[in-house]
C-alpha positions as CSV (number, residue, x, y, z in Angstrom):
1,M,4.1,-5.8,-19.9
2,L,4.8,-5.3,-16.2
3,D,1.9,-5.7,-13.7
4,I,0.6,-2.3,-12.5
5,N,1.6,-3.2,-8.9
6,V,5.2,-3.8,-10.0
7,K,5.2,-0.6,-11.9
8,I,4.0,1.4,-8.9
9,T,6.5,-0.3,-6.6
10,N,9.3,0.4,-9.1
11,F,8.2,4.0,-9.6
12,K,7.9,4.6,-5.9
13,K,11.5,3.6,-5.6
14,R,12.5,6.0,-8.4
15,I,10.7,8.9,-6.6
16,E,12.5,7.9,-3.4
17,G,15.8,8.0,-5.2
18,E,15.0,11.4,-6.8
19,I,14.1,13.1,-3.5
20,N,16.9,11.5,-1.4
21,H,19.0,14.2,0.1
22,S,21.6,13.1,2.7
23,Y,21.4,16.3,4.8
24,L,17.5,16.4,4.9
25,H,17.4,12.6,5.5
26,K,19.7,13.1,8.6
27,Y,17.1,15.2,10.4
28,L,13.7,14.4,8.8
29,N,11.8,11.2,8.3
30,P,11.4,10.4,4.6
31,P,8.2,11.7,3.1
32,K,5.3,9.3,2.6
33,I,4.5,8.7,-1.1
34,D,0.8,8.3,-1.7
35,E,0.5,5.0,-3.5
36,D,-3.2,5.6,-4.2
37,K,-2.4,8.7,-6.2
38,L,0.3,6.8,-8.0
39,L,-2.3,4.2,-8.8
40,L,-4.8,6.7,-10.1
41,L,-2.2,8.4,-12.3
42,Y,-1.1,5.1,-13.8
43,T,-4.8,4.1,-14.3
44,I,-5.8,7.2,-16.1
45,F,-2.8,7.0,-18.4
46,E,-3.9,3.6,-19.5
47,E,-6.6,5.4,-21.4
48,I,-4.3,7.2,-23.8
49,E,-1.5,6.2,-26.1
50,I,1.6,7.5,-24.4
51,G,5.1,6.2,-24.3
52,E,6.5,4.7,-21.0
53,K,9.1,7.5,-20.7
54,E,6.5,10.2,-21.2
55,L,4.2,8.5,-18.8
56,E,6.9,8.4,-16.1
57,H,7.7,12.0,-16.7
58,Y,4.2,13.2,-16.0
59,V,3.7,10.9,-13.0
60,L,7.0,11.9,-11.5
61,T,6.4,15.7,-11.8
62,T,2.8,15.4,-10.5
63,M,4.0,13.4,-7.5
64,L,6.8,15.7,-6.8
65,I,4.6,18.7,-6.5
66,Q,2.2,16.6,-4.3
67,L,5.1,15.8,-2.0
68,A,6.0,19.5,-1.8
69,L,2.5,20.3,-0.7
70,D,2.3,17.4,1.7
71,T,5.7,18.3,3.2
72,H,4.8,22.0,3.8
73,D,1.7,20.7,5.7
74,Q,4.0,19.2,8.3
75,V,5.5,22.5,9.3
76,S,4.4,23.1,13.0
77,T,2.5,26.2,13.7
78,S,3.1,25.8,17.5
79,P,5.6,28.1,19.1
80,T,9.1,26.4,18.9
81,S,10.6,25.9,22.4
82,T,13.9,24.4,21.4
83,S,16.6,25.0,18.8
84,E,16.0,21.4,17.6
85,D,12.3,22.2,16.9
86,L,13.2,25.4,15.1
87,L,15.7,23.5,12.9
88,K,13.2,20.7,12.1
89,N,10.6,23.4,11.1
90,Q,13.2,25.2,8.9
91,L,14.3,21.9,7.3
92,T,10.7,20.8,6.6
93,V,10.1,24.1,4.7
94,L,13.4,23.5,2.9
95,A,12.4,20.0,2.0
96,G,9.1,21.1,0.5
97,D,10.9,23.8,-1.5
98,Y,13.4,21.2,-2.7
99,F,10.7,18.9,-4.0
100,S,9.0,21.8,-5.6
101,G,12.3,22.8,-7.3
102,L,12.7,19.2,-8.6
103,Y,9.2,19.4,-10.1
104,Y,10.1,22.6,-12.0
105,Y,13.5,21.1,-13.0
106,F,12.0,18.0,-14.6
107,L,9.2,19.8,-16.4
108,A,11.6,22.5,-17.7
109,Q,13.9,19.8,-19.0
110,E,11.2,18.7,-21.3
111,G,10.2,22.3,-22.1
112,D,6.7,21.5,-20.9
113,I,5.6,25.1,-20.1
114,P,1.8,24.3,-20.5
115,M,2.0,21.6,-17.8
116,I,4.0,23.8,-15.5
117,R,1.3,26.5,-15.9
118,S,-1.5,24.0,-15.4
119,L,0.0,22.4,-12.2
120,A,1.0,25.8,-10.8
121,E,-2.6,26.9,-11.1
122,A,-3.8,23.8,-9.3
123,T,-1.2,24.3,-6.6
124,K,-2.3,27.8,-5.9
125,E,-6.0,26.7,-5.6
126,V,-5.0,23.8,-3.3
127,N,-3.2,26.3,-1.0
128,E,-6.2,28.6,-1.0
129,H,-8.5,25.8,0.1
130,K,-6.0,24.7,2.8
131,I,-6.1,28.2,4.3
132,K,-9.9,28.1,4.4
133,V,-9.9,24.8,6.2
134,Y,-7.0,25.3,8.7
135,Q,-8.1,28.9,9.6
136,C,-11.7,27.6,10.1
137,D,-12.9,30.2,7.6
138,I,-15.9,28.0,6.6
139,T,-19.4,28.1,7.8
140,Q,-21.1,25.3,5.9
141,I,-20.4,21.5,6.0
142,D,-20.8,21.2,2.2
143,T,-18.3,24.0,1.7
144,L,-15.8,22.3,4.0
145,L,-16.2,19.0,2.2
146,E,-15.7,20.7,-1.1
147,S,-12.5,22.3,0.1
148,I,-11.2,18.9,1.3
149,E,-12.1,17.3,-2.0
150,K,-10.3,20.0,-3.9
151,I,-7.2,19.7,-1.7
152,E,-7.0,16.0,-2.3
153,S,-7.9,15.8,-6.0
154,L,-7.0,19.1,-7.8
155,L,-3.5,18.1,-9.0
156,I,-4.7,14.8,-10.5
157,S,-7.8,16.4,-11.9
158,Q,-5.7,19.0,-13.6
159,V,-3.8,16.2,-15.3
160,T,-7.0,14.6,-16.5
161,Q,-8.1,18.0,-17.9
162,Y,-4.8,18.5,-19.6
163,F,-5.1,15.1,-21.4
164,Q,-8.9,15.5,-21.9
165,L,-9.8,12.6,-19.6
166,S,-12.5,14.5,-17.8
167,K,-14.7,11.4,-17.3
168,W,-12.3,10.4,-14.5
169,E,-12.7,13.7,-12.5
170,D,-15.8,12.8,-10.4
171,F,-14.5,9.4,-9.5
172,I,-11.1,10.7,-8.5
173,S,-12.6,13.5,-6.4
174,K,-14.9,11.1,-4.5
175,F,-12.3,8.4,-4.1
176,L,-9.7,10.7,-2.6
177,L,-12.3,12.6,-0.5
178,L,-13.4,9.3,1.0
179,K,-9.9,8.3,1.7
180,R,-9.1,11.6,3.4
181,L,-12.3,11.5,5.6
182,L,-11.5,7.9,6.6
183,H,-8.0,8.9,7.5
184,E,-9.2,11.9,9.6
185,R,-11.7,9.7,11.4
186,E,-9.0,7.1,12.3
187,L,-6.7,9.9,13.4
188,Y,-9.5,11.4,15.6
189,T,-10.3,8.0,17.1
190,R,-6.6,7.2,17.8
191,E,-5.2,10.5,18.9
192,G,-8.2,12.6,19.7
193,V,-7.3,15.3,17.3
194,S,-7.9,15.9,13.5
195,P,-7.6,19.2,11.6
196,V,-10.5,18.3,9.4
197,I,-12.8,17.1,12.3
198,D,-11.8,20.2,14.3
199,A,-13.0,22.3,11.3
200,F,-16.1,20.2,11.1
201,H,-16.8,20.7,14.8
202,N,-16.4,24.5,14.4
203,V,-18.9,24.6,11.5
204,L,-21.4,22.6,13.7
205,Q,-20.9,25.1,16.5
206,S,-21.4,28.0,14.1
207,Q,-24.5,26.5,12.5
208,F,-26.2,25.8,15.9
209,K,-24.7,28.8,17.7
210,L,-23.4,26.5,20.4
211,T,-20.4,26.6,22.8
212,S,-17.3,24.4,22.4
213,E,-18.7,22.0,25.1
214,S,-22.0,21.4,23.3
215,F,-21.0,18.2,21.5
216,E,-19.4,15.1,23.0
217,R,-16.6,13.5,21.1
218,E,-18.6,10.5,20.1
219,E,-21.5,12.7,18.9
220,I,-19.1,14.6,16.7
221,K,-17.7,11.4,15.3
222,N,-21.2,10.0,14.7
223,K,-22.2,13.2,12.7
224,F,-19.0,13.0,10.8
225,D,-19.8,9.4,9.9
226,L,-23.0,10.4,8.2
227,Y,-21.0,12.5,5.7
228,I,-18.6,9.6,5.2
229,Y,-21.6,7.5,4.3
230,D,-22.8,10.1,1.9
231,V,-19.4,10.1,0.1
232,K,-19.4,6.3,0.0
233,T,-22.8,6.3,-1.5
234,S,-21.7,8.8,-4.2
235,L,-18.6,6.7,-5.0
236,L,-20.6,3.5,-5.2
237,Q,-23.1,5.2,-7.6
238,L,-20.2,6.3,-9.8
239,V,-18.6,2.9,-10.0
240,S,-21.9,1.2,-10.7
241,K,-22.4,3.0,-14.0
242,N,-20.4,1.0,-16.6
243,F,-17.2,1.9,-14.7
244,K,-14.1,0.1,-15.9
245,C,-10.7,0.0,-14.3
246,N,-7.8,-2.3,-13.6
247,Q,-8.2,-5.0,-10.9
248,T,-5.7,-3.2,-8.5
249,L,-7.9,-0.1,-8.4
250,E,-11.0,-2.2,-8.1
251,V,-9.7,-3.9,-5.0
252,R,-8.7,-0.5,-3.5
253,I,-12.2,0.9,-4.2
254,N,-13.7,-2.0,-2.4
255,Q,-11.3,-1.6,0.6
256,L,-12.4,2.0,1.0
257,L,-16.1,1.2,0.7
258,N,-15.8,-1.6,3.3
259,C,-13.9,0.5,5.8
260,Q,-15.6,1.6,9.0
261,P,-18.0,3.2,9.5
262,Q,-20.5,0.8,8.2
263,L,-23.7,2.6,8.7
264,S,-27.1,0.9,8.8
265,M,-30.2,2.7,7.5
266,K,-31.6,2.6,11.1
267,K,-28.5,4.6,12.4
268,I,-28.9,7.1,9.6
269,V,-32.6,7.8,10.5
270,E,-31.7,8.1,14.2
271,E,-28.9,10.6,13.5
272,G,-30.9,12.6,11.1
273,S,-33.8,13.0,13.4
């Protein structure tokens, strides 16, 4: 039996082959395939008796619709100043539609109408949560985090529900939420901008009825870190309760838990006061 890391590497290559389109590749960077989501899908399928071909079918279709969603996120909402920018935007939309079309094609080949319906429902809900976040249509931090969690985990959670593997849902939600929050923190630190932290800042302003200049950048990041710590704590609690998984996922969990920020109890008390 192939090691799960080898399986993921091989399957990533297969996805890259399926989505390769010479015209799109000429103008756009190849889409990034989320290896953590591949790992999660392979891990949950270890729980059930399913043939390798069928497993690959479900992993491929789920990752294709994920790529479609991720690609549409890259469409710029800024006014296009050049014909090159306009072309890139149009091709990005086209690429997302192309990946979505591949997803329907592969599921339809198998006559898998229930799974099409299930993932279509999840896709609709993901897009609804994205609109809330990116239009800053949220007034509570908990609601914001819930939307981010849904955006990241709904597709895979729908697969777990479809195969009656609901015991994985809480773990998958917290794992992917933590990963996204850490990514947004790193983006904010490196580039000074993050859609999620911008939404987080807007909620803080709304709650405290403050102006846009009321929080310094470091203060915003420190407050954001407190919520990262909360998610880390939730994930740690989940994996401490007779949680069993393969070694590859175990290593990845530890990597996320050990990422910055590492918050001390003293810092938590200071920020909470």
